[in-house]
BAPALUM-413531 format. One record per atom (N, C-alpha, C): x, y, z; residue in three letters. Coordinates in steps of 0.2 Angstrom, whole numbers, plus 5000, padded with zeros to 4 digits. Each point is the difference from the previous one (the first is absolute). Layout:
// BAPALUM-413531
XYZALA;...
***
This chain:
// BAPALUM-413531
500449945000MET;499650065000MET;500450065000MET;499950054996LYS;500450064999LYS;499850055006LYS;500550035003PRO;499950055006PRO;499650064997PRO;499650025005GLU;499650064998GLU;500450064999GLU;499950044995ALA;500350074999ALA;499750055004ALA;500350055002PHE;499750065003PHE;500250074997PHE;499550044999THR;500250074998THR;499750055006THR;500550045003ILE;499950045006ILE;500150074998ILE;499650055003GLY;500150074999GLY;500150035007GLY;500550045000ILE;500250045006ILE;499950074999ILE;499550035003VAL;499950074999VAL;500450045005VAL;500550044998GLY;500450045004GLY;500749965000GLY;500550044998GLY;500749975000GLY;500450035005GLY;499750035005GLY;500450035005GLY;500349955005GLY;500250025006PRO;500349955005PRO;499549945002PRO;499450015000ASN;499549955002ASN;499949954994ASN;500050034994GLY;499949964994GLY;500649964998GLY;500650035002THR;500749964999THR;500049955005THR;499850015006TYR;500049945005TYR;499549954998TYR;499450024997ALA;499549954998ALA;500349954994ALA;500450044996LEU;500349964994LEU;500549955003LEU;500450025005GLU;500549965003GLU;499749945003GLU;499550015004ARG;499649955003ARG;499749954996ARG;499750024994LEU;499749964995LEU;500649964997LEU;500550034998ALA;500649964997ALA;500249945005ALA;500150025006ALA;500249955005ALA;499549945001ALA;499450025000HIS;499449955000HIS;500049954994HIS;500150034994PHE;499949964994PHE;500749964999PHE;500550035003ARG;500749964999ARG;500049945004ARG;499650005006ALA;500049945004ALA;499549954998ALA;499650024995LYS;499449954998LYS;500349944996LYS;499849945001LEU;500249954995LEU;499349974998LEU;499949984993PRO;500550024995PRO;500150074998PRO;500550024997PRO;500050074998PRO;499450034996PRO;499950065001ARG;499450034996ARG;500250064996ARG;499650014995HIS;500150064996HIS;499650055003HIS;500450065002VAL;499750065003VAL;500250064996VAL;499450044998GLU;500150064996GLU;499850055005GLU;500450055002VAL;499950065004VAL;500050064997VAL;499550045000HIS;500050074997HIS;499950055006HIS;500550055000VAL;500050055006VAL;499850064997VAL;499550045002PHE;499850064998PHE;500250055005PHE;500450054998GLU;500350055004GLU;499950074996GLU;499550045003GLU;499950074997GLU;500650044999GLU;500450005005SER;500650055000SER;500549994995SER;500149934999GLY;500549984995GLY;500749995004GLY;499950005007TYR;500649995004TYR;499949935004TYR;500249954997PHE;499949935003PHE;500450005006PHE;499749985006GLY;500449995006GLY;499950065004GLY;499950064997ALA;499950065004ALA;499350025000ALA;499649994995GLY;499350025000GLY;499950075001GLY;499450025001LEU;499850075002LEU;500350025006LEU;500149965005VAL;500250025007VAL;500750025000VAL;500449974996HIS;500750025000HIS;500250034993HIS;499650034996ASN;500150034994ASN;500550065000ASN;500549994997PRO;500550065000PRO;499850064997PRO;499450004996ASP;499750064997ASP;499550045004ASP;499949975006GLN;499550045004GLN;500350065003GLN;499650055002PRO;500350065003PRO;500349985007PRO;500650045001ARG;500449985006ARG;499650005007ARG;499450045000SER;499650015006SER;499649945001SER;500049954995SER;499549945000SER;500549945001SER;500650015001LEU;500449945000LEU;499949965007LEU;499949934999LEU;499849965006LEU;500650005005LEU;500649994998ASN;500650005005ASN;500350075000ASN;499750055002ARG;500350065001ARG;500350015007ARG;500550035001PRO;500350015007PRO;499550045004PRO;500049985006GLY;499650045005GLY;500350075002GLY;499550045002LEU;500350075003LEU;500249995007LEU;500550045002PRO;500250005007PRO;499549995005PRO;499450044999GLY;499549995005GLY;499749945000GLY;499949974994GLU;499749935000GLU;500449955004GLU;500750004999ARG;500449965004ARG;499950005007ARG;500050075002PHE;499950015008PHE;499349975002PHE;499550004996VAL;499349985002VAL;500149925000VAL;500349974995GLN;500149935000GLN;500349975006GLN;500650045002ARG;500349985006ARG;499650005007ARG;499750065000VAL;499650015006VAL;499449955001VAL;499749984994MET;499449965000MET;500149935001MET;500649984999ARG;500249935001ARG;499949985007ARG;499749945002PRO;499949975007PRO;500749995003PRO;
***
């Protein structure tokens, strides 16, 4: 009997979509017998792995990993238990 083939679509090629792709690859790699898997990744920004969250073209004020202001560091230190 021929193994079943799969076609999978992942919407979003940012960090979560990249993780999903890696987990799918690991899952199907472990399956016996080997299966044909076709994966289509749809990413609006064109930056696979970065996605819209880490898009280098976004305004600097919108960057996710922006350094905190000195006051923010103080609040974080004070608020820790």
